[in-house]
C-alpha positions in Angstrom: -24.5 -66.2 -41.6 -25.8 -63.2 -43.5 -28.6 -62.6 -41.0 -26.3 -63.1 -38.0 -23.6 -60.7 -39.3 -26.3 -58.1 -40.0 -27.6 -58.1 -36.3 -24.5 -59.1 -34.3 -21.7 -56.5 -33.8 -19.1 -59.1 -32.9 -19.7 -60.9 -36.2 -19.4 -57.6 -38.0 -16.1 -57.0 -36.3 -14.9 -60.6 -37.0 -15.7 -59.9 -40.6 -13.7 -56.6 -40.5 -16.9 -54.6 -41.4 -17.6 -51.2 -39.7 -21.1 -50.8 -38.1 -22.2 -48.8 -41.1 -20.8 -51.3 -43.8 -23.3 -53.2 -45.7 -23.2 -57.1 -45.2 -22.8 -59.0 -48.4 -25.9 -61.2 -49.1 -26.2 -64.9 -50.1 -25.9 -64.1 -53.8 -22.5 -62.4 -53.4 -21.2 -65.6 -51.7 -22.4 -67.5 -54.6 -20.8 -65.3 -57.1 -17.5 -65.6 -55.0 -17.7 -69.4 -55.3 -18.0 -69.0 -59.2 -15.1 -66.6 -59.3 -12.7 -68.2 -56.9 -13.7 -71.8 -57.3 -15.1 -74.3 -54.8 -11.6 -75.6 -53.7 -10.4 -72.0 -52.8 -13.6 -71.3 -50.8 -13.2 -74.7 -49.0 -9.6 -73.6 -48.0 -10.9 -70.4 -46.8 -13.8 -72.1 -44.7 -11.2 -74.5 -43.2 -9.0 -71.6 -42.2 -11.9 -69.7 -40.6 -13.0 -72.7 -38.6 -9.5 -73.4 -37.4 -9.0 -69.9 -36.4 -12.3 -69.9 -34.5 -11.3 -73.2 -32.8 -8.0 -71.8 -31.8 -9.4 -68.6 -30.4 -12.2 -70.8 -28.7 -14.9 -68.7 -30.5 -16.6 -72.1 -31.3 -16.3 -75.5 -29.6 -16.1 -77.5 -32.8 -18.5 -80.2 -31.9 -21.0 -79.6 -34.7 -20.8 -77.6 -37.9 -24.0 -76.6 -39.7 -24.6 -74.8 -42.9 -27.6 -73.4 -44.4 -28.6 -74.1 -48.0 -30.1 -72.0 -50.7 -33.7 -73.1 -51.6 -35.3 -72.1 -54.8 -39.0 -71.7 -54.8 -40.9 -74.0 -57.2 -44.5 -74.1 -58.3 -45.3 -77.7 -57.1 -48.7 -78.9 -56.2 -49.3 -80.5 -53.0 -49.6 -84.3 -53.4 -53.2 -85.5 -52.7 -54.2 -89.1 -52.1 -56.0 -89.2 -55.6 -52.9 -87.9 -57.3 -50.7 -90.4 -55.7 -53.2 -93.2 -56.5 -53.2 -92.0 -60.2 -49.5 -92.0 -60.3 -49.5 -95.7 -59.0 -52.2 -96.8 -61.4 -50.1 -95.2 -64.3 -47.0 -97.1 -63.3 -48.7 -100.4 -62.8 -50.5 -100.0 -66.2 -47.2 -99.3 -68.0 -45.6 -102.4 -66.2 -48.6 -104.5 -67.3 -48.2 -103.4 -71.0 -44.5 -104.4 -70.9 -45.4 -107.7 -69.4 -48.1 -108.3 -72.1 -45.5 -107.6 -74.8 -43.0 -110.0 -73.4 -45.6 -112.7 -73.0 -47.0 -112.1 -76.4 -43.5 -112.5 -77.9 -42.8 -115.7 -76.0 -46.2 -117.3 -77.1 -45.6 -116.2 -80.7 -42.1 -117.8 -80.7 -43.4 -121.0 -79.0 -46.2 -121.3 -81.7 -43.6 -120.9 -84.5 -41.4 -123.6 -82.9 -44.2 -126.1 -83.0 
């Protein structure tokens, strides 16, 4: 929405921005959500969508939104790292099974 409003004069007009006005970026929209609350912004979005449907600006068949993605330093999973994870999980399960079986055999010996 931010990029489209920056490049499309019709979108700027719809947002009541002049050709020289700066378009708010995505962080501003996030701040608005914190300030006004999620419910208020949902009402605003619903009104905008209904207005656009009434004026036949959009057809209303699909509505798609963009989400914010935070960059993270994550290593690409390799076959060896996946195999290592699987071995670690299986080893942990075997240790738990050993403890349960050991307890059962100890109790069985005590009962005899």
